[in-house]
C-alpha positions as CSV (number, residue, x, y, z in Angstrom):
1,X,0.0,0.0,0.2
2,X,1.5,3.3,-1.0
3,X,1.9,6.3,1.3
4,X,-0.9,8.4,-0.5
5,X,-3.2,5.6,0.0
6,X,-3.0,5.9,3.7
7,X,-2.8,9.7,4.1
8,X,-5.8,10.6,2.2
9,X,-8.3,8.5,4.5
10,X,-6.6,10.0,7.5
11,X,-7.0,13.5,6.3
12,X,-10.8,12.7,5.5
13,X,-11.4,11.3,8.9
14,X,-9.9,14.3,10.7
15,X,-12.0,16.8,8.8
16,X,-15.0,15.0,9.5
17,X,-14.1,14.8,13.5
18,X,-13.5,18.5,13.2
19,X,-16.8,19.4,11.5
20,X,-18.8,17.3,14.2
21,X,-17.0,19.0,17.1
22,X,-17.8,22.5,15.3
23,X,-21.6,21.5,15.0
24,X,-21.6,20.5,18.9
25,X,-20.4,23.9,19.6
26,X,-16.9,22.7,20.9
27,X,-15.5,25.9,19.5
28,X,-17.8,28.3,21.0
29,X,-17.5,29.8,24.6
30,X,-19.6,28.1,27.1
31,X,-21.6,29.7,30.0
32,X,-20.7,28.3,33.3
33,X,-23.7,26.3,35.1
34,X,-26.3,28.4,36.6
35,X,-25.3,31.6,34.7
36,X,-27.7,33.5,32.5
37,X,-27.2,36.4,29.9
38,X,-29.1,39.5,31.7
39,X,-31.2,41.5,29.5
40,X,-31.3,45.6,30.0
41,X,-34.4,46.5,32.0
42,X,-37.3,47.6,30.1
43,X,-37.7,51.5,30.5
44,X,-40.6,52.0,28.0
45,X,-44.2,52.7,28.6
46,X,-46.6,50.1,30.1
47,X,-50.2,49.3,30.0
48,X,-51.7,47.9,33.1
49,X,-54.3,45.2,32.5
50,X,-57.8,45.9,34.1
51,X,-61.0,44.5,34.2
52,X,-64.2,46.1,32.8
53,X,-67.8,45.5,32.2
54,X,-68.6,44.4,28.8
55,X,-72.0,43.6,27.3
56,X,-73.1,40.0,26.9
57,X,-73.9,39.8,23.2
58,X,-75.2,36.5,21.4
59,X,-75.0,36.5,17.7
60,X,-78.2,34.9,16.3
61,X,-78.2,34.0,12.8
62,X,-81.1,35.7,10.6
63,X,-82.2,36.3,7.0
64,X,-83.2,39.6,4.9
65,X,-86.9,39.1,3.7
66,X,-88.9,41.3,1.9
67,X,-91.7,43.0,4.2
68,X,-94.1,43.7,1.2
69,X,-94.1,40.7,-1.4
70,X,-96.8,38.9,-3.5
71,X,-97.5,36.1,-6.1
72,X,-99.4,37.4,-8.9
73,X,-101.6,34.6,-10.0
74,X,-104.5,33.8,-12.8
75,X,-108.1,33.8,-11.6
76,X,-109.2,32.1,-14.8
77,X,-108.6,29.0,-17.0
78,X,-107.2,30.6,-20.1
79,X,-104.1,30.7,-22.3
80,X,-101.6,33.4,-21.2
81,X,-101.6,35.8,-24.3
82,X,-98.8,38.3,-23.3
83,X,-96.1,39.0,-20.5
84,X,-94.4,42.0,-20.6
85,X,-91.9,41.6,-17.5
86,X,-89.1,39.6,-16.6
87,X,-86.7,39.0,-13.4
88,X,-85.3,42.2,-12.2
89,X,-87.7,44.4,-13.9
90,X,-89.2,47.4,-11.9
91,X,-92.9,47.6,-11.9
92,X,-95.4,50.2,-10.5
93,X,-98.8,49.5,-8.8
94,X,-101.5,49.4,-11.3
95,X,-99.1,48.4,-14.4
96,X,-100.3,46.0,-16.9
97,X,-97.9,43.1,-17.0
98,X,-99.9,40.4,-18.5
99,X,-102.9,39.6,-20.4
100,X,-105.0,36.3,-20.9
101,X,-107.0,35.0,-24.1
102,X,-110.4,36.8,-23.7
103,X,-112.2,35.5,-26.9
104,X,-114.5,33.4,-25.0
105,X,-115.3,35.8,-22.5
106,X,-116.1,38.5,-25.0
107,X,-118.4,36.2,-26.6
108,X,-120.2,35.2,-23.5
109,X,-120.7,38.7,-22.7
110,X,-122.2,39.6,-25.9
111,X,-124.6,36.5,-25.5
112,X,-125.8,37.7,-22.1
113,X,-126.3,41.3,-23.4
114,X,-128.3,39.8,-26.2
115,X,-130.4,37.7,-23.9
116,X,-131.0,40.7,-21.7
117,X,-132.0,42.7,-24.6
118,X,-134.5,40.0,-25.9
119,X,-135.8,39.8,-22.0
120,X,-136.3,43.4,-21.8
121,X,-138.4,43.3,-25.0
122,X,-140.7,40.6,-23.7
123,X,-141.1,42.5,-20.4
124,X,-142.2,45.5,-22.1
125,X,-144.8,43.5,-24.0
126,X,-145.9,41.5,-21.1
127,X,-146.5,44.6,-19.2
128,X,-148.6,46.2,-21.9
129,X,-150.8,43.0,-22.2
130,X,-151.0,42.9,-18.2
131,X,-152.3,46.6,-18.2
132,X,-154.9,45.7,-21.1
133,X,-156.0,42.8,-19.3
134,X,-156.7,44.9,-16.0
135,X,-158.7,47.3,-18.0
136,X,-160.9,44.4,-19.7
137,X,-161.4,42.7,-16.4
138,X,-162.7,46.0,-14.8
139,X,-165.3,46.1,-17.7
140,X,-166.2,42.5,-17.1
141,X,-165.1,41.2,-20.6
142,X,-162.4,38.9,-19.3
143,X,-161.9,36.6,-16.1
144,X,-159.7,37.5,-13.5
145,X,-157.4,34.3,-14.0
146,X,-156.2,35.9,-17.5
147,X,-155.1,39.0,-15.3
148,X,-153.3,36.6,-13.1
149,X,-151.5,35.0,-16.0
150,X,-150.1,38.1,-17.4
151,X,-149.0,39.3,-14.0
152,X,-147.1,36.0,-13.6
153,X,-145.5,36.5,-16.9
154,X,-144.2,40.0,-15.9
155,X,-142.9,38.7,-12.6
156,X,-141.0,35.8,-14.3
157,X,-139.7,38.2,-16.8
158,X,-138.5,40.5,-14.3
159,X,-136.8,37.7,-12.4
160,X,-135.0,36.7,-15.5
161,X,-134.0,40.3,-16.1
162,X,-132.5,40.2,-12.7
163,X,-130.6,37.1,-13.1
164,X,-129.2,38.3,-16.6
165,X,-128.1,41.6,-15.1
166,X,-126.0,39.4,-12.7
167,X,-124.7,37.2,-15.4
168,X,-123.6,40.4,-17.3
169,X,-121.9,41.8,-14.3
170,X,-120.2,38.4,-13.7
171,X,-119.1,38.3,-17.4
172,X,-117.8,42.0,-17.3
173,X,-115.8,41.1,-13.8
174,X,-114.4,38.0,-15.6
175,X,-113.3,39.7,-18.7
176,X,-111.5,42.3,-16.6
177,X,-109.6,39.3,-15.0
178,X,-108.0,38.6,-18.2
179,X,-106.3,41.9,-17.6
180,X,-103.4,41.2,-15.0
181,X,-101.9,44.1,-13.1
182,X,-99.2,44.7,-10.5
183,X,-100.9,45.0,-7.2
184,X,-97.8,46.6,-5.6
185,X,-94.9,48.6,-6.8
186,X,-91.4,46.8,-6.6
187,X,-89.2,44.5,-8.6
188,X,-90.0,41.1,-10.2
189,X,-88.5,38.4,-8.5
190,X,-89.4,35.2,-10.9
191,X,-91.2,35.0,-14.0
192,X,-93.0,31.7,-13.7
193,X,-95.1,31.3,-16.9
194,X,-94.5,31.9,-20.9
195,X,-96.9,33.4,-23.3
196,X,-98.8,30.4,-25.0
197,X,-99.2,28.4,-21.9
198,X,-102.3,27.5,-20.4
199,X,-102.8,28.8,-16.8
200,X,-105.5,27.8,-14.3
201,X,-106.9,29.6,-11.2
202,X,-104.3,30.2,-8.7
203,X,-101.4,29.6,-11.3
204,X,-98.6,32.0,-10.3
205,X,-97.3,33.9,-13.2
206,X,-94.8,36.3,-11.6
207,X,-93.7,37.2,-8.1
208,X,-92.9,40.5,-6.9
209,X,-91.4,42.3,-3.8
210,X,-90.8,45.8,-2.8
211,X,-87.0,46.5,-2.3
212,X,-87.6,49.6,-0.5
213,X,-89.2,47.8,2.7
214,X,-87.2,44.9,3.8
215,X,-86.9,43.1,7.2
216,X,-84.6,40.9,9.2
217,X,-86.2,37.5,10.2
218,X,-84.6,35.5,13.1
219,X,-85.6,32.6,15.2
220,X,-84.6,33.1,18.8
221,X,-84.4,31.0,21.9
222,X,-87.0,31.0,24.6
223,X,-84.5,32.3,26.9
224,X,-83.8,35.3,25.0
225,X,-87.4,36.4,24.4
226,X,-87.4,38.4,28.0
227,X,-84.5,40.6,26.6
228,X,-86.6,41.7,23.6
229,X,-89.7,44.1,23.2
230,X,-91.7,45.7,20.3
231,X,-90.3,48.7,19.4
232,X,-86.4,48.2,20.8
233,X,-83.5,48.8,18.7
234,X,-81.3,45.8,18.1
235,X,-78.0,45.8,16.0
236,X,-77.9,43.8,12.8
237,X,-74.9,42.8,10.4
238,X,-75.1,41.9,7.0
239,X,-71.5,40.0,6.7
240,X,-71.6,39.7,2.9
241,X,-71.6,43.7,2.7
242,X,-69.6,44.4,5.7
243,X,-72.4,46.6,7.1
244,X,-73.9,47.3,10.5
245,X,-77.1,48.9,11.2
246,X,-79.6,49.5,14.2
247,X,-83.3,47.8,13.2
248,X,-86.4,48.1,15.1
249,X,-88.4,45.1,16.4
250,X,-91.7,45.4,14.5
251,X,-93.0,42.0,14.9
252,X,-93.0,39.1,17.6
253,X,-94.7,35.7,16.6
254,X,-96.5,35.3,20.0
255,X,-96.4,31.2,19.9
256,X,-93.1,29.3,19.9
257,X,-92.0,26.7,17.6
258,X,-92.8,23.5,19.5
259,X,-89.9,21.6,17.6
260,X,-87.1,24.3,17.9
261,X,-88.6,25.8,21.1
262,X,-87.8,29.2,19.5
263,X,-90.0,32.5,18.5
264,X,-89.7,34.2,15.2
265,X,-89.0,38.2,15.4
266,X,-88.9,40.6,12.6
267,X,-86.9,43.8,12.6
268,X,-87.8,46.9,10.2
269,X,-84.5,47.9,8.7
270,X,-83.5,51.3,7.0
271,X,-82.8,51.1,3.4
272,X,-79.5,49.8,2.6
273,X,-77.7,49.6,-0.8
274,X,-77.1,46.3,-2.5
275,X,-79.4,44.4,0.3
276,X,-81.7,42.0,-1.2
277,X,-84.1,39.2,0.4
278,X,-82.4,36.1,1.0
279,X,-79.1,37.6,2.3
280,X,-77.4,36.2,5.6
281,X,-77.7,38.4,8.3
282,X,-76.7,38.2,12.0
283,X,-78.7,39.7,15.0
284,X,-76.6,41.0,18.0
285,X,-78.7,40.4,21.4
286,X,-77.5,42.0,24.3
287,X,-78.3,39.6,27.1
288,X,-76.7,41.7,30.1
289,X,-73.0,42.5,31.3
290,X,-70.1,40.8,32.7
291,X,-66.7,41.4,33.9
292,X,-64.0,40.8,31.1
293,X,-60.5,41.9,30.2
294,X,-59.9,43.9,27.4
295,X,-56.6,45.1,25.8
296,X,-55.9,47.5,22.6
297,X,-56.0,45.5,19.7
298,X,-52.8,47.1,18.4
299,X,-50.8,45.5,21.3
300,X,-51.6,42.1,19.9
301,X,-49.2,40.5,17.6
302,X,-50.5,37.3,15.7
303,X,-48.4,34.7,14.1
304,X,-50.9,32.3,11.9
305,X,-53.4,31.2,14.5
306,X,-51.5,32.3,17.4
307,X,-51.6,35.6,19.3
308,X,-49.2,36.9,21.7
309,X,-48.3,40.1,23.9
310,X,-45.2,41.1,25.6
311,X,-45.6,41.2,29.4
312,X,-43.3,43.1,31.7
313,X,-42.3,41.1,34.7
314,X,-39.5,42.3,37.1
315,X,-38.4,44.8,34.6
316,X,-38.0,42.1,31.9
317,X,-40.1,41.6,28.8
318,X,-41.4,38.0,28.0
319,X,-43.9,36.9,25.2
320,X,-47.0,35.2,26.2
321,X,-49.6,33.5,24.3
322,X,-53.1,34.4,24.9
323,X,-56.5,33.4,23.8
324,X,-58.8,36.0,22.1
325,X,-62.4,36.7,22.2
326,X,-64.6,39.3,20.3
327,X,-63.1,42.9,19.2
328,X,-65.1,45.8,20.1
329,X,-64.3,49.5,19.4
330,X,-60.4,48.8,18.8
331,X,-60.4,46.5,21.8
332,X,-60.2,42.9,22.0
333,X,-61.5,40.8,24.7
334,X,-59.0,38.4,26.2
335,X,-60.2,35.0,27.3
336,X,-56.9,33.6,29.0
337,X,-53.5,34.4,29.2
338,X,-53.7,37.6,31.1
339,X,-54.8,38.7,34.8
340,X,-55.9,41.6,36.2
341,X,-52.8,43.9,37.0
342,X,-50.4,42.3,34.6
343,X,-48.4,45.1,32.9
344,X,-47.8,44.9,29.0
345,X,-44.9,46.6,26.8
346,X,-46.1,49.6,25.0
347,X,-44.4,50.5,21.9
């Protein structure tokens, strides 16, 4: 074996041993046991943690609903002739939005009118015959039973005239049902029929709602009812739009849902842009007060899902993890991690 073949492995092994010693800190100055590097005393501002009264708020899921909405339906069995509105269109009360085929109803109206005219002509003739019969009877030329017969004819024709008048009125009303008008001002939610289709009484043609009158509808637990009164103002929030408003309680259903053990309340809300029925809302119910620790939100540093503050103890700063609650007015409630009297470093 040559000299070079021996020297190269020895050098490699020595280099490897030196690297292991370096990684283990063998070339660094070590502290004697029990000694610790002292940090300088904290001289900055401090914030003393104090407990304060905060409102007990329960967030109740709710929905935006239309206070004024309606389904426009047909009152007749007929073909839908025209429908001039679509979803999203604005309508005003009294606006013509659809028509039904009225050919048969117009024919019926003409038939009843003709019958009424014929009956009127017969009645005129019967009254003349009745008057003539009375005159002849007074002269003793005809028997009284002939007068009675003409009187009966007049009475019958008069009754038929009244029935035909009612039939004419009904035909006119039915003809009016072929003109479908908007009962409220608002927007079209859905168009449920198309021209050419046959609609029956009760068939919905379009649905409407008034976007200027919206409500928040929520189901609240039995225990929460005592904290709510008609007319009281409650804070509501629309998370999708990041808006918060005060709404007034306008309705409280007096009977509880026996399955969910809850009551339904409705709150009138002021007009808010872009809010439409069906949107998710949150009702914030104030159920009382409790003592809690709150600190300024700006003093909290977050690292992913973890939150921490710098606590000052014996003049030294220490990082402490805390569990956070709700944030209110630039302050955050601390659930665990801080006690009253703790001091925080202020930057």
